[in-house]
VEXTIPA-874881 format. One line per 3 residues: number of its first residue (from 1); for each residue z, y, x of C-alpha. Coordinates in steps of 0.25 Angstrom, whole numbers, m for minus. Each point is the difference from the previous one (the first is absolute). Example, Ala and Ser with C-alpha at 12.3 -4.5 7.8 and 13.67 -1.06 7.14 Angstrom:
BEGIN
1 = 31/m18/49 ~ m2/14/6
//
This chain:
BEGIN
1 = 622/55/m164 ~ m5/14/0 ~ m2/6/13
4 = 4/15/2 ~ m4/10/11 ~ 8/13/1
7 = m4/13/7 ~ 10/11/2 ~ m3/15/1
10 = 10/12/3 ~ 14/0/4 ~ 10/m9/5
13 = 6/m2/m14 ~ m13/m6/m4 ~ 0/m9/11
16 = 14/m5/m4 ~ m5/m1/m15 ~ m11/m9/4
19 = 10/m9/6 ~ 7/0/m13 ~ m13/m3/m7
22 = m4/m12/9 ~ 14/m6/m2 ~ 0/2/m15
25 = m14/m7/m1 ~ 3/m11/10 ~ 13/m3/m8
28 = m10/m3/m12 ~ m9/m9/8 ~ m11/10/4
31 = m6/m3/13 ~ 0/12/10 ~ m13/1/8
34 = m4/9/12 ~ m14/1/m3 ~ m7/8/m11
37 = m11/m11/m1 ~ 10/m11/m3 ~ 7/8/m12
40 = m1/m2/m15 ~ 8/12/m2 ~ 1/13/9
43 = 11/10/m1 ~ m1/14/5 ~ 14/6/2
46 = m4/15/m1 ~ 5/14/4 ~ m2/12/m8
49 = 6/11/9 ~ m14/6/4 ~ m14/1/m6
52 = m7/m8/11 ~ 10/m12/m3 ~ m6/m1/m14
55 = m14/1/5 ~ 2/m11/10 ~ 5/m9/m11
58 = m12/2/m9 ~ m9/m2/11 ~ 7/m13/5
61 = 0/m6/m14 ~ m16/2/m1 ~ m1/m6/14
64 = 8/m12/m3 ~ m9/m3/m12 ~ m12/2/9
67 = 6/m10/11 ~ 3/m10/m11 ~ m15/1/m4
70 = 2/m5/m15 ~ 11/m10/4 ~ 12/0/m10
73 = 11/9/5 ~ 11/7/m8 ~ 5/14/6
76 = 13/6/m3 ~ 5/14/3 ~ 15/1/4
79 = 9/11/4 ~ 0/15/m2 ~ m15/2/m3
82 = 2/m10/m12 ~ 12/9/m5 ~ m7/13/2
85 = m14/m3/m5 ~ 3/m11/m10 ~ m9/6/m11
88 = m12/2/10 ~ 1/m14/6 ~ 1/m7/m13
91 = m11/8/m7 ~ m10/2/11 ~ m11/m11/m3
94 = m7/3/13 ~ 12/m5/8 ~ 1/m15/1
97 = 15/m3/m1 ~ 7/m10/m9 ~ 15/5/0
100 = 10/10/5 ~ 15/0/3 ~ 9/11/4
103 = 11/m1/11 ~ 11/m4/m9 ~ m9/m11/m7
106 = m2/m10/11 ~ 9/m11/m6 ~ m10/0/m12
109 = m12/m2/9 ~ m1/m15/m3 ~ 0/2/m15
112 = m11/11/2 ~ m9/m9/8 ~ 2/m11/m10
115 = m4/10/m12 ~ m13/2/7 ~ m5/m13/m7
118 = 3/7/m13 ~ m12/8/m6 ~ 2/15/m2
121 = 5/12/7 ~ 4/0/15 ~ 14/m5/1
124 = 10/11/6 ~ 14/3/3 ~ 4/14/6
127 = 14/1/m6 ~ 9/8/9 ~ 14/m6/0
130 = 13/7/2 ~ 6/m12/6 ~ m10/m9/7
133 = 3/m1/15 ~ m5/m14/3 ~ 13/m3/5
136 = m1/m14/m5 ~ m13/m2/8 ~ 0/m4/14
139 = m13/3/7 ~ m3/m14/5 ~ m15/2/3
142 = 2/10/11 ~ m9/1/12 ~ 8/m5/12
145 = 2/11/11 ~ 11/9/6 ~ 2/10/m11
148 = 3/m3/m15 ~ 0/11/m11 ~ 12/0/m10
151 = 0/9/m12 ~ 14/4/m3 ~ m4/9/m12
154 = m12/3/m9 ~ m5/13/m7 ~ 3/14/3
157 = 8/11/m7 ~ m6/12/8 ~ m12/4/m8
160 = m7/8/11 ~ m11/7/m7 ~ m11/m6/8
163 = 5/m15/m1 ~ m3/m11/m10 ~ 10/m10/5
166 = 10/3/m12 ~ m11/m2/m10 ~ m5/m13/7
169 = 13/m6/5 ~ 10/5/m10 ~ 14/6/3
172 = 9/m4/11 ~ 8/m13/0 ~ 7/m6/12
175 = 3/m15/3 ~ 14/m4/3 ~ 4/0/15
178 = 4/m14/0 ~ m14/m4/m6 ~ m7/8/11
181 = 9/m6/11 ~ m2/m14/m5 ~ m15/2/1
184 = 1/5/14 ~ 9/m12/4 ~ m11/m9/m5
187 = m11/8/8 ~ 9/m1/13 ~ 1/m15/m2
190 = m16/0/m1 ~ m1/7/14 ~ m2/14/m4
193 = 6/10/10 ~ m2/13/m8 ~ 1/4/m14
196 = m6/13/m6 ~ 8/5/m12 ~ m9/6/m11
199 = 1/10/m11 ~ m8/11/m6 ~ 12/9/4
202 = 8/m11/8 ~ 12/9/4 ~ 3/3/m15
205 = 4/m15/m1 ~ 13/m2/m9 ~ 6/m13/m5
208 = 14/m4/m4 ~ 6/12/8 ~ m8/m2/12
211 = m10/10/6 ~ m11/m2/10 ~ 9/2/12
214 = 9/m12/m5 ~ m13/m8/m2 ~ m4/2/14
217 = 13/m4/6 ~ 0/m13/m9 ~ m14/m4/4
220 = 3/2/15 ~ 12/m10/m1 ~ m11/m11/m2
223 = m1/m9/12 ~ m14/m1/6 ~ m5/13/m5
226 = m1/9/12 ~ m7/12/m6 ~ 1/8/m13
229 = m11/10/m5 ~ m1/7/m13 ~ m10/8/m8
232 = m2/10/m6 ~ 12/10/m1 ~ 0/14/m7
235 = 6/12/8 ~ 9/2/m12 ~ 8/m13/3
238 = 5/1/14 ~ 15/1/0 ~ 7/1/14
241 = 6/m14/m2 ~ m14/m6/m1 ~ m4/7/13
244 = 12/m5/7 ~ m3/m14/m4 ~ m14/1/5
247 = 5/6/13 ~ 12/m10/2 ~ m6/m13/m5
250 = m8/m6/11 ~ m8/m9/m10 ~ m5/12/m8
253 = m13/6/7 ~ 0/14/5 ~ m12/4/m9
256 = 1/9/m12 ~ m13/3/m9 ~ 4/13/m5
259 = m11/5/m10 ~ m2/15/1 ~ m12/1/m10
262 = m2/16/2 ~ 6/11/8 ~ 0/11/m10
265 = 12/2/m9 ~ m9/3/m12 ~ m8/m12/2
268 = 12/m9/1 ~ 5/6/m13 ~ m13/m3/m7
271 = 1/m14/6 ~ 14/m2/m6 ~ 5/m4/14
274 = 14/5/m2 ~ 2/6/14 ~ m5/12/7
277 = m7/2/13 ~ 13/4/7 ~ 8/m11/m6
280 = m10/m10/5 ~ 1/6/14 ~ 15/0/0
283 = 0/m15/m3 ~ m10/m2/11 ~ 10/7/10
286 = 12/m8/m6 ~ m8/m13/2 ~ m4/3/14
289 = 15/5/3 ~ 6/m13/m5 ~ m12/m9/5
292 = m6/7/13 ~ m10/m11/2 ~ m5/m1/m14
295 = m15/m2/m3 ~ m4/9/m12 ~ m13/m2/m8
298 = m4/7/m12 ~ m10/1/m12 ~ m8/13/m3
301 = m9/4/m12 ~ m10/11/3 ~ m7/8/m11
304 = 11/m2/m11 ~ m5/9/m12 ~ 1/15/3
307 = 4/m2/15 ~ m5/12/8 ~ m4/1/14
310 = 13/7/3 ~ 8/m11/m6 ~ m8/m10/7
313 = 4/7/13 ~ 15/m2/m4 ~ m3/m15/1
316 = m6/2/14 ~ 12/7/4 ~ 9/m11/m5
319 = m8/m10/8 ~ 1/8/13 ~ 15/2/m2
322 = 3/m15/m3 ~ m11/m6/9 ~ 0/m14/m7
325 = m3/m13/7 ~ m11/m3/m11 ~ m4/6/m13
328 = m8/m6/m12 ~ m9/12/m5 ~ m7/m1/m14
331 = m9/10/m8 ~ 6/2/m14 ~ m6/m9/m10
334 = 3/3/m15 ~ 6/m13/m7 ~ 0/m2/m15
337 = 13/1/m7 ~ 7/8/11 ~ 6/13/m3
340 = m9/7/10 ~ m13/m5/m7 ~ 6/6/m13
343 = 5/13/5 ~ m8/4/12 ~ m15/2/2
346 = m5/m8/12 ~ m6/13/6 ~ 0/m1/15
349 = m15/m3/4 ~ m2/m14/6 ~ m6/7/13
352 = 13/8/1 ~ 8/m13/m1 ~ m8/m7/10
355 = 1/11/10 ~ 15/1/m1 ~ 1/m15/1
358 = m8/0/13 ~ 8/11/6 ~ 13/m7/m3
361 = m5/m13/5 ~ m4/7/13 ~ 14/6/1
364 = 7/m13/m2 ~ m9/m7/10 ~ 5/9/10
367 = 14/m1/m4 ~ 0/m15/0 ~ m6/m1/14
370 = 10/10/5 ~ 12/m8/m6 ~ m6/m13/5
373 = m3/4/14 ~ 15/5/0 ~ 3/m15/0
376 = m7/m3/13 ~ 10/m5/11 ~ 10/m5/m11
379 = 3/m15/m3 ~ m1/m4/m15 ~ 5/m12/m7
382 = m12/m6/m7 ~ m1/m10/m11 ~ m14/m8/2
385 = m8/m1/m13 ~ m13/m4/5 ~ m4/m9/11
388 = m13/7/2 ~ m5/14/m3 ~ m12/4/m9
391 = m7/4/12 ~ 4/m10/11 ~ 4/m15/1
394 = 7/4/13 ~ 10/9/m6 ~ 12/m2/m9
397 = 5/10/m10 ~ 14/3/m6 ~ 8/12/m5
400 = 12/8/6 ~ 12/4/m8 ~ m8/13/m5
403 = m11/m9/m6 ~ m10/4/11 ~ m10/m10/4
406 = 2/m5/15 ~ m11/m7/7 ~ 2/m8/13
409 = m7/m12/8 ~ 2/m13/m6 ~ 9/m10/6
412 = 10/m12/m3 ~ 5/7/m13 ~ m1/m3/m15
415 = m1/8/m13 ~ 14/3/m5 ~ 6/1/14
418 = 6/13/6 ~ m4/5/13 ~ 3/13/8
421 = m12/8/4 ~ m1/11/10 ~ m10/10/m6
424 = m11/4/10 ~ m10/7/m9 ~ m2/6/m14
427 = m11/4/m10 ~ 2/6/m14 ~ m1/m14/m5
430 = 8/m9/9 ~ 10/m1/12 ~ m4/m9/12
433 = 9/m7/10 ~ 4/m11/8 ~ 11/m11/m4
436 = 13/1/8 ~ 8/m10/m7 ~ 0/m11/m11
439 = 12/1/m9 ~ 6/m13/m5 ~ 6/4/m13
//
C-alpha cells in the first residue's frame, strides 16, 4: 500500500480539491498519512495566481528532497501551476518532480502514479474539461471541524486580463442544485455547522434554470446547517433578488466579499472588469441600503500596467468612501498566458508598487480598527471554531456572522457550539468579549 502526503497552497478551492484528491486515492487503497517523513508519494496542490506562489513551490520541492536525504520519494505537482507551467515543469531537469496533474484530472491520479513504474517521460494530465465538476465524488477525507468547503461550480468565463484562472481551471460549469444540497445534508449528518459555497465567480452559478439565489435558499433548508457563506462573487452578478435573500435568510451570513481591484475607470477597463467606479459605488450603496449591517471586504491590485499616481489616488478615494471591514491588497504580478501579459508592459516599478501597497494597507488598518471598535458594547452570536487561540490556552475563538474573529475567555463550551458574546474591546485583527449566554441549537 502506497502512503501519500498532500500539501495544499492557495485558495479555498484548492482546499476542497485536496479533499477530492485524498478521496480518489483512498478509494484506490492508497494510505493517507499526516507526516512527510512517512510518505512514499508527496502531492503539492499548487496556486499560480502570483509569482511568489510559484517560487514557494520550487523551493518546497528541493527542501522535500533534502529532508528525505536520498530516501526514495515521488513528488507530484497538482493544480493551477501544473496547468500553467506544464512545459517548464516537465522539461526542467533541475526540478526533481515525477508527475503533474491539472485541476480536472484528479480522477486519473491513481493511473498516473502507477505509470511512474514505467520508464520514460514524466506522466502528466492537464486536460481542461468542459464538464468535470466532481459531482460524483463526495470528499470523505475532510478534516473534522465546524466549516466545510463545498464547490458549487468550477472554472471562470470572465477573462479578467490579469487573471490566469480561465486558463488553468477552464470555463464555467455548475453542479446541479440537488447534488450540492445532498452533499450539504451529508455534511450536516457528520456534524458540520457551517458550509462555505465556492466558485471562481460563485454568484454566476446557473443550473437547470436555478441561479445562485435559488441555491442559497435550497442549501439553507438543510437541517443542522446553521450558517452559509460564499466566495468569491463578482460585482457584475449581484441582482437585487440575491441581495434580498442575503438580507432575509437568517442562515446566510451578512458578509460579502466584493472585489474592487482598482478605483480608476481606465484601469478597470484595461482589467476587463466590466463595471465602472461609479457602478461599483452604486452597488455598495444598494448593498448597504438593503443589508445595513453587512460586512464588506475586498481585493485590490496596485501597480497594474500604466497605472499612474493619479489613478492610484482614485483607488484611495474609493477606499475612503467605502471604508471596508478588511481588504486583501496585492502588487500586480504578471502571469503567463493572461491577456495582460501579452498586451501590456509591466511598467510600474516595483518600488512604486511596494509604496502604494504600504499606503493602502495603512489606510485599511485604520478603517478596520474603526469598524471593529464600532462593535464595542454590542452582543454578537459567535460560532466557536477553536478551543484555544494561537496565543493562549486560556482563550477560545469563534467567528461572528460577519466572519470576524471573536476571542473570549475559555469556559464550559465546545467547538461547534453557538454562544453570545458582549464585545468589550477590538483591534484591527480581532474582537474581544465576554460570553453572555450559551445557545442550545
